[in-house]
N, C-alpha and C positions, 0 to 999 in steps of 0.2 A: 150452783157451780160445782164442777167436778175437780177437786184437789186431791191428788194422791198424797192421804195423810202419810336422746338421739342414739336409738340403738345403733351402734357401729359393730358390724359383724366382721370378724377377721377372715382373711384369705378369700372367701368365695361369695359372700352375700352382702348386700347392702339394702337398706330401706331408704328410700328417698322421700322427701316431702311431697305434698300434693303438687301435681305437675303444673296446674294453672288455676287461677282464681278469676271468676267473673266479678261484676259489681255485686254489692251486698244484696240488692233486690232481685237477683237472678237465682233461680233454682240451681243448686250445685250438687254434684255427686262426688264423693270422695274416691280418689284413685291412689293406689300405691304401686310403684314399680319395684318388682322383686326379681332376683335371680332364681333359677330353679332350686328346688329343695335339695339339701345335701343327702347324698347316698351314704347311709350308715349301715354297717353290718354288725349285728349282735349275735354271734354264734351261740348255740346251746351252751349253758354254763358247764364248766368242767368240774368234776369231783376232785377234791384234794386227796382223797383216798377212797377205795371201793366201799360200797354199801351205804352211800348217802341217800337222802330223801329226794329222789329225782322228781317226784310230783311237785314238791315245794319249789324246786329249781325251775320247773316249767312255768308254774304260776308266777313266780317272781320275774322271770324274763318277759312274760306277757305284760305285766304291769309296767315294766321299764319301756318296752316297745310302744305301748299304747300312749304313755305320757309324752314320749319324744315325738310321736306322730301328731299328737294334739297341739304341740308347740307350733306346728305349721312351718317349721324350718327344716325338718328332717324327714327323709323317706327311708324307713327301715327296709332293708333288702330281704327278699324272700329266702328262706333257708335253703331251698333247692338250688339257688344260684351258686352257693359256696359250700355246699355240704361236703363234697369230696376234699376240698382244700382245707376246711376246718378239721376234718377227721385226720388228714395227713399231718397237719401242723401240731395238733394237740394243744394243751392249755398253757404250758409253761415256756415253750420255746419262743424266740423272737419271731414276729410275724414275717412271712414271706411277702415283703412289700410289693415286689414286682408282680407276683401272682394275684394278690388282692387288687392291685391297680388295674390289671387286665380285665378284671370282672366289673370294673366301673366303681369300685369302692373308694370313697373319699375319707371316711372316718371308720375306725374299727374299735369296737369295745370287746375286750376279753374279760370274762368273769370266772373266777374260781370260788367254790363255796364248800362249806363244811357244816354238817348238822350234828348235834349232840343228842342222839336218841330221839324218841318220839316227842318227848316233852321238854327237851333241853334247848339250849340256845342255838343261834345260827351265826355264821361268819361269812361275809362276802368280801372278796378282794377284786376291785375293778381296776382295769388298765385301759387308758384311752390312747389311741395311736392316730397320727396324721399320716394316712397312706400316701397322699399326694407328695409330701415332702420327706417321707421315710423317717419319721421320728416319733418318739414316745412323748406324750404330752402331759399325762396326769395319772396318778394312781391314788386310790382310796381304799381303806379297809374299814368296814363297819361290822360291829357285832352287837348282839342283843337278843332278847327273847323272840320266840317265833311270832308273837303278836306284833313285832315291829318290822316284819318282812316288807309289808306294803310301804311303810315309812322309809325304809332303807332304799327301796327302789325309787321312790319319789325324790328322796334327797339327792341320790346320785344323778338323776335326770336333771334336777335343778342346778347342781354344781357343774355338770357337763355343759349346760346352757350358759352358765356364768363363764366357764373357761373359754368357750367359743365366741361369745357375743359381748362379754363385759357386763351383762345384766342377768341376774339370777332368774331361773325359771319359776313357774307357779304350780308345779305338780303337788307340792306340799300344802297349798292353800285350800281353803274350804269356802263353799258358797252357802250362806244361810238363805232360807226362803220360807214363805208361808204356804201351808197346804190346808185345804178345807177339811174340817173334822165334823163329827156329829153335833158339836156345840158351837162351831164357828170356824176359827182358824187357829192352827198351832204352828210353832216354829220348828223347822228341820234344818239339817246341814248335810252337805254332800261334797265329796272330793271333786277336784277339777276334772277327773276323767269320768265322772258320772257314777262312781261306785261308792260304797261305804256310807250309804245314807242312814242317818239316825234322827229320831225325834228328840228335840231338846226340851221343849216346854210341855207342860200338862196343865194348862190354865183352864181347860174345859169351858172356854169362852172365846171371845173374839180377840185376836192379837193383830196389831198393825205396826207398820213402819220399823222393822228391826234394823239395827245398825251396830256393826262390830267395833269393839274398842281397839285402840291402837296397839295394846299389848296382847290382844287376841284372847284374853282370859274371860271376857264377858261380852254379852250382847244386851243392848238396851232396846226396849220396845214399849209400845202402848198396849195395855191390857184392860179389858172390861170385866175381869173376874170379880172385882169388888163393886160392880154396878156403877162404876165411874171410869172413864178412860184415863187410868193412872199411868205414870211412868214407872216402869219396872226394870231392874237390873238383874240379869241372870247369868250364872257361870255357864260356860259353853258345854259343860257336861250335864247341865240341867239340875245339878244337885243343890245349888245355892240360889236363893231368890230373895230380892229385897226391893221394897217399894221406895222409889226415889222421890216421887211427887204424887200427892193425892189431892191437889187443889181442885175444888168443884169446877166442872167443865173440862174441856179438852186439855190434856197434857200430851202432846203429840209431835210427830216428825222429828225425833231426836237425831242429832249428828255430833259425833265426837270431834273435838279439836284435835289437830295432828299430834300435839304433845300429851293428850289425854287428860288435861287439867280442867277442861270445861266441856259441857254439852250444850249445843245450840238447840233450841226447841221452840215449838209454837204453843202458846197458852191462850185460852179464850176467856180468861178471868176479867179482861178489860172490855167486855161486851162484844168484842170481835177478836179475831185471831191476830196476835202480835208475836214477834220473835224476841226471845230472851236467851241469855246464857245462864247455865247452872254450874257453879264452881264445885270443886270437890269438897268444899266446906258447906255445901247446900245454900250458897248465896245466889240469889237471882238478880240479874242485871237486865234491864229492858233495853232493847236495841231499836225497835221500831215504834213509831207513834203516828199512826195513820188510821183514819176511820174506815179504810178498806181492809180486806183480808191480806195478811202476810203469813207465809208458811214455807215449808220445805227448804230449810237452810242447808247449805253445804259449804265447808271451809276450803279456802285456798291452802295449798301444801305448807306455806310459811305461816299460816295461822293469822295473817293480817287482814284478810278480807273474807266476807261471807256473801255468797250468791243465794238468792232466795226467790220465791214466787210471790207475786202480788197482783191484785187487780186494781191497784191504785191509779192506773191510767183511765179507769172508768169503764162503763158498758159491761161489767161483769166478765171481762175476758182476761184471763191470767197471762202475765208476761214475767220475764226474769230480769232481776236487777242485781247489782253488786253494791255493797256498802262496806264501810270500815268496820272491822270486828270489835273495835273498842268504842267508837263514838256512835255507831249505828247510823241511822238515816238522818240524824240531826245535822250532819255536815254534807248532806246530799247523797243521792244514789245515782248509779249509772244504769240506764236501761240498755240491755244487750240484745233483746229479741224484737224483731220487727217483721219476721218472715211469715207469721201466721197469727190468726186470732186466738190461738190457744197454744201456750208454751208452759211447761211445768216440769217438775222432777229434776232440777239441775244436779249434776254430779261433777265435781272438779277433779281433773286427772291428777295422778300422783306427781307428774312433772310440772304441773301448773300451766301447761301450754294449751289445754283444751278444757271446755266444759261441755259435757254431754247433757242432753235434755230431751224430753218428750215434746213433740210438735205435731200439730194437726196439719196434714198434707193431703189435700183432696178429701177423699172419703175415709182416710185412715190416719191413725196416729203412728208416727215414725220417730226414730232417733236422729237428732241432728247434733252437730258439733259446732261450738263457738270457739274462735281463736282470739283470746284477749289481746294479744300484741297487735293484730291486724284489724280486728273487728269483723272479720269475715266469718261466714258460716258455711257448713257443708252437710249434705244429706248422707247419713251413714247407713240407713236401712231403706228398703223399698218393698213393694209387693203388696198383695191383697190380704193383709192381716194387720192387726194393731200391734205395735211394738212400743213398750212403755217401761218406765222405771229403770233407767240404766244405772249400773254400778261398775266401777273400774277394777280390773285386776291390779295388784300392787306394783307390777312392772309397767303398767300403762299400755300393754300390747293387746289387751282384750277388753271387751265390754260384755257383761251379762245383762240380760233384760227379759222382761216378760213378753211373750208372744201369745196373742189371743186369736183363735179361730172360732168365731161364734161364741158359744158359752165356755169353751175349753181353753185353758191357759197353761202354758209350760214355760220353763226357763231355758233360754238359748244363750250360747256364747259365740261371739263373732270377733275375729281379729282384723287387722288392718292391711292384709295382703290380698284382699279380693276374694277369698274363699267363701263359700256359703256358710251360714251359721250352723252350729252344731247344737242339736237339742240335748239339753243336760238332764232334764227331769221328764218322766213319763208316767206320772201319777194319774189314775183315772179321775180323781177328784179335783185335779188342777193344781197349779202352783203359782205363787205370786211374790212380789216384793223382794227380789234378790238383794243380798248384801254380801260383798266379797271380803273375805278375811284378809288381814295383813299376813306377812310372813311369820312362821312359827319360831319359837325359841329352840335352843339346842338341848337335846336330851339323849342322844345316842353316842356311844363311844366310837371314836374315829381316829385314825392316824394316817398321815400321808405316807406314800411309799417312795 
C-alpha cells in the first residue's frame, strides 16, 4: 500500500462560493467567480535625496510587484503606461487622481527610499492611494539593514493585501519541501515567490514528512540518519537539531496541533501503524486502536478533531476519516471519502471549512476538497500528471502540492480563482512533500504615517 508518510474584498472584488453542487457521487469541479484583477500602479521608487542606491530600489520594486502579482488579485501596470505622469508628479506631491484614473489605475503605491552608504541601513516610506475614490488609504515606514530589503517588500505587500481584503497576504511565508540528495532527501525552504531557496537539513540520509510548527521556529520530520526512522525537531535555520522520538520502528507523519502543544504522529510499535499524540512533556497518548494501518493525521483549526488516513474499510484501499482529538477512534470515526478507491494526505484548511486530500481519479492522482459542513467534495486539480501532498497557505487562499511528470516532481501553487498553477520549484533532482509555514513574527522597525 502506498501511504505518503470568507475573504471579503472592499470596493471592487469578491470571491463567491462554489456556484453549484451535484450529488456526492458525481464528479465535481471547483469554480470560483471573480471580478477582474485590480489595476495597481507602482511607479519607480523616489529618492529622498540625490545619490541613493538606484539598483537596490529597482530590485526592491521588482520584489513588491512580483508578490502582488502572485496574490492573483492585482495586475501591476506597465511603467510605460504612466511614465510621463509619474515623472511630472514626482514623489512627494499629492497624486493627480484624475490623470491616474484616466490611465485606468485603481490603486496607486508611491514609495520613497533612502540608503545609508554601501553597507548601511535602508528606509522605505510607502503610501497607498485609492484612485477611484480620490483618497489616501495607508502609509508605512520601514527601516532596517540591507539584508531586510526583501522582507520589507514582502511585509508591505502583505499589509496592502490586509488593507484591501481584510486578510493578510502570504508574501512573507515560506514553503518547506524535500529534494533528492546524494544520500536520500534533504529539507529545503523557499519564499512564496520562488526565490531565496535555502537548504535547512544536512542529515545525509532520507528525510520524510516535514511539518512546520505554529510558531514558525522549528520543523519536525522523520529522519533515517541514525538507522531508524526517528522523529527529529530542527530549527528553521538548521542550526539546532533534537531527536524527539527514537522508538524502534516508524516514527512518522508528524502534524503540529494548532496551539503547538502536541504533535500527532504515526507509530508502528504496536505491530501496525497507529496514531498517537506527543505532548511537549514527551507524553504519548494513543488515539487509534485498529488492526489496519492508520497514518497521515491533520488537525482541525480548533484542535478538537483529527482527520487521518486508514485502510480500516478493508481491501487495502486507504480512505480518510475524522475522529475526536481527545478520545480518538474509541467513540467512533466518520468516514468522509467515497469518491475513489485511493484517498490519502488529508490537510485541514486554516478556516476549517475544507479538507484537501490526494485522490485517485482515472489514471492519475489529483487534489480533491471535502467540505465538512455539507459533506460534498470537489475536484481541485485536473490534467495528465499526478498531484499529491497538499498543504494550505495560512490565509487559506492557496494550496501547494507536488506535481509529478514521469520521474520528475516539482512543487506547484494554485489559488481558488481558476488560474493555472504556478511552478514554485525547478530543481533538476525533483522536489516533494511541501509544508507551508505560518505567518512570521515581527522584527522590523515600522511606524504608520
